[in-house]
N, C-alpha and C positions, 0 to 999 in steps of 0.2 A: 504493499501498502504505498511504503515510506516513497516509491519510485517513482508509483504514481504522480505523488505531487510534486514531486520533481520534475516529470515531464511537461504537468501541467503548468510548474512556474515559469520553463525553459520556454513552452509557447505562449506566452500572454508575453515574457520578455520580446518574444518574435512580433505576436500583433500589436507592442506598442511601438516596435522601429517601424513596423510596414506601415502604420499609421501614419508616427513620425514624417516620413518619409512623404508619402499621400499628401498633406495640409502641404510640408513645406512647397514640395512642388507648385501644388495648387498658391500657394501664395506668393510665389514666382512666374509663375505662368500669366497669375490676374494682374502682376504689376507691369510686366513685360509682354503682355498679348501680342500688342500690334508694332513693339521694338522684332520680337522674334518670327514674324510676318514677312517684315520687311525684311529682315535680312538674309532669313530662307530666301523669298522671294530676287532677291539681287545677286544670286550665284552667276557664277561666267560657266563657261564653257570649260573652265579650267578647272582639271581634279581636287587639284590643291587647296583650292579657296574652297571649293566645298567641304572639304576634309577641313580647314580650321574653322567652318560655320557650325561643322556638324559638331566639334569636340566642344565648340564655345556653345554651344546651348545645350548642349548635356552637360556640361561643368553648370551651367544657370541651372536647370531643373530638376538636374539630380534623376534621370532617366531615360535610358537610352532607348527604352520602348519608346517613352513618351517622345522623345525626337523622331524616331523615324515614322510613329505614327501621323506627327504634326508634318511631314517629309509628304507620307505617302498622300496624306490630305489635298497637299498643293499640287500635286502632281494633278492627282483628279482634276482637280479644282482651275488648270493651266496657265500657272504661275510656274512651276518648274517642269523640266522636259526629264524623261527617264532619265535620261544621261547627265544631264546635271545634277542628278540628285544620288547616283553613286556614292562620290565625293563625300556626302553629307553621310550617310552610311556608315560608310569606315570611319569620319569623324568622332559622329554616335559611339561607336566599338571603342573607343577609347575612350571618348569622354567620361563616359559609366565609370572607369577604375578610379575618378577623384572621390566616389560615397568611400570607397574603402581609404585613402589616404586620409580622409578625415575622422575616420574612426580609430585612425589608430592613434590618436589623441588618446584614447586609451592608454595606452602604454608610457603616458610620462610620469617620472615619478619625479618627484620634487619639494621641496620644505618650504612651509608658510612664506620664506622672508626672499625666496624666488619668483620673478617674475612671470615664470614658468608654471608654478604653481594655479595661476589663474584659469591656465588652460587645461587643466585636470578634468579630465570628463565629467566626475562627483561634484567637481565645482562650477564648469559653463553649464552644466546643466539645469540648474536648479536657478541660476542668473538668467539663461534666456529665456525660462517659464515664466521670470517674473516679470522682466521688460515687454515679454508678449505679450502678456496681459494687463501689462499697464496700458500698450500702447492700445491695447484692440479696447476697453472699458472707458479709458481713464479720458482716452485723447481724443480716439472716436472719429477723426476722417478718414476718408478712401484710403488716403496712402499709409495713414497710419494702421489703418486695418491689416491691408496688404503685407506692412512692416511686421505686423506683430502676429501674422500667422506663420511665416518665413521664423521668426524666431522660437514659435512656440510648437511647432512641427521638428524645427534643433534642437528642443529642449526634450519634447516626447519621445526620439529617434535617440538622444541617452540615455534615460531612464530605461530604453526596452533592453538597451544593447548592455549596460548594467547588470538588469534585471537575469539578459542569458547569462551572463559572465558568473553572474551568483550562483546559476541552476545552475550549469558545469561546472565549477568547481566541488560542488557536491558528488556528482557523478564522475568524478577524473578518472577513476579508476575503469570502466566500463568504456567511456569512451577513448579512451589511451587502447584500450583494448581494440575498439572497434577501426581506429584509424592504423594502429599497427597493422590489420589484415588487408590495405591496400596496399601498403608497402612491397609486396610480393603478386597485388593482384590488380594491375593498372585499369583491365578491362571493366573490374568491379568499381573501382575507385569514377571511372570516366561514366559508366552508369548510373554510379549516385549521383553527381554534379547533375546530369542530365535531369531524373525521375526529381531530383528535389527541388528542382529550380523550376521545370514544368508543372510543380506542385502550388509550391509559393507565388509561382509567377512573377519573382524578382530576382536579377541574378546577384544585385547588390546585397541583398537579405540572406543570401544564403552564403556568401564571401562573408557576410556577417556576421554568420555564424563561425564560420569558420576562423575566425578572427578570437569572438569571443573562447575557442577554444584554447585556442593560441595563445590568451593573453589569459587563460585560468591554470592549463598544464602541460601548453605547448607543445607543435606539429612538427613533424619529419618534412622535407621537402620530399624526399621521393612518398608518404603518404599523401601529401597533398594537392601535387601538381596536376594529376591526372584526375582529381578532383574539378580543378581548378577550369582546366579543358572542359570537363564533362557541365558546367556550368556557363561557358560559354555558345556551346552550341543547344543547350538546352534554352538560353536564353534568346538564341534567333527563332528556335521553332515557336517560343511563345509569341513572340512577335510576329509571325507568319500567323498564327490561330485568330492572333487579335485582329488582320491587317485583309486577312483572307476575303471575310465576309463582306459583300457585295461589291467588292472592288473590279475597277475596269483591268484590260489588258497591261492600260502600262502603270497601273499600280499594283498589280501581280508581280510586273517584269520587277517592280523597284522593290519589295518585298525576297521574292528570289534572290537580289543583289547580298542579304543582309545572310542568307544561305548559303547561298557561293561562295559566296566571301568569308563563313568563318569554317567553311571544311576547307579549303586552300589552304586556310591561317593553322587547322589541325594539322595537315599533311604536315606544312613547313617547321612548326614546332615539334612535332614528334622525327620530322627526320634530324633535326636540329640536333634535340637531346639526346639519338639516338646517334650520331655524328661524334655529339662533346665526349659522351660517354665513352664510348670504343676508343677514342682517341685520349681517353686517360685526364682532360682538361677539366670533365666534370667527376672529381674522383670521389672516393667514398666519405672525407672531410663534408665535402660539398654537399654529395647523393642526402645522408643521411641529420644534415647538419638540421640543429631544432629553431623553429621559426616561433618568434612571437607574432603578435596583431601585425605589426611595422613589417613585417616578413615577406605573410602571406601579401600585407597591401602588396608592397613590393612587385613580388611573384606575377601578380596577376596583373597591375599596371605593365611589365614587360612583355606578358603573353597577351595583351592587350594591342600598346607601343609598335613593339618589334615587327609581328606581322604586317601591321597597316602601314608602315612607311615603305616596308619591304616590297609590299605588295599596290602601294598605289598607282605605279605606273601602268600596271596591267586592268586599269578601270574596264579598257576597251575592251579585254578578252573576256569580262564578267559578263560585260552587257549582251556581245555577242551569243554569251552563254543562254544568259538568259531569254534574250527573241528567239533563239532556237527552239525554248523549251514552252515558250508561248509565243506560237504565232497569229500573226494578222489572220482578221477577220473581214470579209467588203462589205461594206455598211454603206446604203445611202447616204449622199449628200446632205441631201435637208433631213434626214434623220440624226447623222452624225451633228449638225449643227444643231439640234435638237436637245441631244444627248449630251453635248458639248456643256449646255446652258447650266441643265442640271445637275451634271455632275460638281458645280459647282457647290452645293449642299453638301461636302463629303462628310457620313458620320464619325470621322475618323478624327474630326473638328470636334464634335460635339464637349468633349474634356477638356477644349479652353474654348469660355462662352465670346473672350474678343476677338478671338482668330471665325468663329462660326458666325457672328454677328453681321460680320466685312463680309462673310460668303452670301448671307442670306439677305445682305442689303444688295451687293452688285446684284444678284439674281433677283429682286425685286424690280431694280431699276433696269432692267432688260424688260419686266414685265411690263411698266408704264413706257416703255420706246414703243415694244409692240401696241399698247393699247394706240397710243397716237397716233402708230403706223396704221393702224387698222382704223382709227376714225378719219383719219386725210382719205385714205383709199374708199372710204362709205361713199364721202363728198363725194369724190372722182366717177364712183357710179352712178351716184344722181344727177352725175354732168352727162355722163356717156354711158351705156349699159354695156357691161363686161362680162361675158360669162368667167375670164380666167381672172379675172382679179377679183370676182367674187368667191372662186373655189380656194383664194390664195389668203384671202379674208375667212372663210370658214377653216382651211387648214391653221390660219396662224391663231384663232382662236381656242382652237384645240389646242394647242399647245401651251396657250394661255391657263387654259383650265388648268392641265397638268402642275405646271410650274405653280398658280396657287395653291395645289394641293399638295408639292412633295415641299415649298416652301412652309405650310402651316404645318406640316407634322413632324418637320426639322425645327420649327421653332417652338414646337411642342416636346418634342424629346430633348429638346436643349433644357428644358424647363429644372429638370433637377439639380442641374449646372452651376446653374446662376447663383452668385452670391451677392450681389450688390445693388443697393434699388438703383444704381445708372444702369448696367446690365438687363434689369425688369423692366425698368421704362422703358428702353429700346426695342425691347422682346416686344413689348404691348404696343408701341407706336407703328411697326412691321409688321404688325400681324394685320393693325388697321388699314395698313396702306394695303398690303394684300386683296383685303377686302374690297377697298377702292375701286385699286387696275382694275380688278376683275368682272368689278359690276359693269367698269366704264365697258371695257371688253362686250359684257353681254347684253348692255345696252348700244353698243354699234350695231351687233347680229339684228337687232328688233327693227330698228331702221334700217339696216338691211332689211329685213324680211317685208317693209313696209314698203322699200322700192321694190323689190322681186313682185311684189303682188301688184302696181301699179302698172310693172309693163307686162306680168300675162295675163292680164284683164284689157290694157291697151287702152285705159284713161289716163287721162293727164289733166295737171290742175290747173286751175286756172293762166294765163299771165302773169298778174300780179301776183297771185300766190308766188310763182314762180321765179318772180322777180324779188319780192321779201325775202324769201327761203334762205340765197347766199347770205346776206347780212346776220340771221342766225349762223348757220353754219361758222361763218367767221368770227362772229364772237364768241362761240363756244371754241373753235379752234386754237385760240388766243388766251383762253382761259386753259384749256390743258394742257398746251407746251407749256404755261407758265407755272404750272403746278407739276407736269415731269419735271422740270427744272430747277425749280426749288426744293421734292425730294431727290435728285440728282446729287444735285451740290448740296443740300442739306441746308439753306439758304433762308432763315428768319423775315432777311429783310422784304426780297420774293415773295412769301407766305405771304406777308402782312397787307399783299397788294392785291392779294384772290378776291376776298372778300366785297370789296365794292364793285369790283366787274363779275362777280354772282350777281350782287343784287342789281345792276344793269341788266344782264340777261334774262333775270326772274322777270323783269316788266319790259324786257323787248320781246319775249314768248307771250306774255299777255297779252300784249299792245298786237303779234301778230295774230292769234286765238281770235281777238275781238275782229281784228278785221275781217277774217275767213268767218267769222260767223255772220258778220255782215251780207257778206258778198256769197255764200250761203241762203242768207232770206233773199235776198236778189233774185236766187238762181243762176249767177253769174258762172256757180263752180260745180259741178256733178258730184252729187250726196255720196257715191262710193270714195272717189277719189278724195275728199276732204275730211272723210272718215280717216285715209292712210296720210295723207296731212298734219291731221291732228296727233296723229300717234309718231310722227316724226317729232312734232315739235316737244310732245310731251316725252320723249325721247331725251332729247339734246336739253331740254331744261335737267334730268335729272343727271345727267352727265354733269354740266357745271353745279350739281348738288354736290355728287360727293367731288371735286373739286374745291369745294368749300369747305368736307369734314375734314379732308389731307390738310390744306392749307391749317386750319384752325389747331389738327392735333400734332403737327411740326411745332408750331408754336407754343401748346402745352406742354410739348416736350421741354422745350428750353425756358421755360417760364413757370415755375413752381406755380402762382397766382392764377392762369388760365386751366389748367391740368385738375379734372375732374369738374369744370365749373365752367366747359365749353359752350355751352349755350346760353349763361349766362352773360357772355360775352359778347356775342352774336346779338344778343339782343343791345344788349350797353351798345355796339357800335353801329346800331342804326339807331337806337333811338335817343342816342348822346354821341355824333359822330367828333372826333378829332380833325382837326385843320388839314390833318393829310389826307384818312379817308375821305371828305368831301372832296378835295382834290382831286382824286381817283375819281372815285366816282363819278364826279361833272365829269371830266374831262372823257369816261369812257360812254357816257351818256351822250353827252355833244357828238361826240364820231358816230353811236350807230343810231342816233336817232336822224343824225342828219340826215345819214344815208335812207332813212327811210322817207323823210323832205324831201329828198332828190329825186326818187322814188315816185311820189306822188306829184309830184310838178312834171317829171317828163309824161305824166298818164295824163295830166291836166294838158300841156301843150300840145299832146298827142290828138284829144281827145276834141279839142279846138281847131286843129289839122281837119277832122274827119268833117265834126262842123260847117267847117269854112268850106270845102270841099262837096259838101251834099249841098249849100245853098248856092253855093255857084253853079 
């Protein structure tokens, strides 16, 4: 029973270690999400640049798996090519060894008068925890919370390590016997490393356990090197399992690079060890030397660094092997373009809200542009009926629906990973934007349907209706274009200009409806055609309303006083407008109603000429 509680204590320490790594990584990613994306996306075609970036990013977020998952996501989103990603993967392999170097702080032994006493793990851990909780609870800013999360993760990580070391020290005899069995059975040690990493899902955690054992009872080089090699292979298999689901061909190739490289690295290390051992360079003194925590960290670091440096010039070979294993498939160009847009919502980026929200914003911008394109094409069909253009509009609408569904699901899936109020507000704003642009697409289809029915029935609206309708088209085109630009640029100043134009559009549509009803009463317009005309006007007004909604949502995102009070804000604008609003309103009003007055004047002049001709 005593052994059971010792194992529970060891596993409890492991749980704290893993949790500390997780929240420290989350804090680092939250504070540098945009920087990570910018750094990785600027990789050139030079493999060594990618290697250095992969190394740096992995040192920052303390997880090679996280770096490779991010890289796979950026390949899927089109920010990186498959070949650009190879250097990053190799760098990530080396960067993860920094965790082991941090853990070696456990080996520090110094008196209380020495400055190194501060860096002892049993002193550093509680200090990090105290600083972290102060930053989170008493400072409370977004940056301080991120910094506090990093400190808390760092402290918890070391508490877990100390707990593991304490548990290991009570099982010294059994662990020593277990590790001795690996001295003469390297395959067993290798498999133990692969299996342990596969179960724990963290190479750093497995190496951390080895370091805890080394700090307490010591381990020999010949007993531990095969385990570390197994850890390296288990790490890439774990990453492959994480990234493989739902991945594109380019992404699968990127993940395969991780496996291919580690297999080559394994062969290189084993060959080097065999040659050095046979030549007597690795003599018995070195082979059976007892390693402490720092020694394990150094072996791990060498096994990661040396193969990467040696194999870096051969990235082209790895790429060709990966391309042979995962062949290209012929894809329809139009479908490929749609898939390219949808791949920007890569599930591998969900662990980093900043990156994920950037990708969803990028796709929603495409939705916005497509909705505007469908609107302008619909106007063109009203001017000149074109079956091919109608098919394109309907195809684009289907793509809009797919993008709306995919982005909505993506943002919902992102919810559990949101840790800041800013990210939650951004998520809400994007979900509202999706609804607006998807609805604009539907309204364009409604207008197109009315146009098709007019064409099929071979009925025409009156000449005056045909003259006035382009004024409405022009006003809605302006407000929709303004809205798309405001969303794309996240421009509150432009968003503020939407509402006065929307009020003018409403009044303009009402005026056109009244005029058309008067014409119907005078029997100047066919009743069936009049219904389709009214439907077109109604849908134009609704497009304008969607633009108004999104404009206010953008302002609310920037202004806490508007958020949650959007309807009151609009009410106050209409009833107590400021000078800027009034000027915008009057300028738009004069522009579009002057167009109507010109149409009226032209009709009056035409009627006078008819009367004069008749009288003559």
